[in-house]
C-alpha positions, 0 to 999 in steps of 0.5 A, a space after each residue: 640739867 642743873 648748873 652751869 655748862 660745861 665743855 667736857 660734858 656737852 661732848 660727852 653727851 654730844 657724842 653719846 646721844 650721835 652714838 646712840 642714834 639721837 643724831 637730830 638732839 647731838 646735832 642740836 647740842 652741838 651747834 648750841 655750845 658752838 652759838 654759845 661759845 662764839 656769843 659768850 668766849 671760851 669760857 669755863 663755864 656758862 650761866 645755864 639761864 643768859 649764857 653768860 661766861 663764867 669763871 676762867 675767860 681763857 678756858 683750853 678745854 672749852 676750846 678744845 670742847 669747840 674746835 671738836 664739836 666744829 671740825 664734826 659738824 664741817 665734816 658731816 656738813 661735807 658729807 651730806 652736801 653732795 658735789 658737782 662730779 656726784 650730782 650730775 
């Protein structure tokens, strides 16, 4: 992919990979994007080479994408970790 990393396209790519049967790659994209946001903030998009936030530094679609990916990650993590009641 060339050019900056944008939030909306990242969510679409992550979702498409997951639906196409590539959950590992989708997980990696989700984790990398979430880490990028945690490191560089909620910029409109990010420079591909170094992750620097570009343009609007308070972009709501980036925040939305982060929250969507983080919530989905937490739901999957909760399902994959056995509880005390089921591990016994």
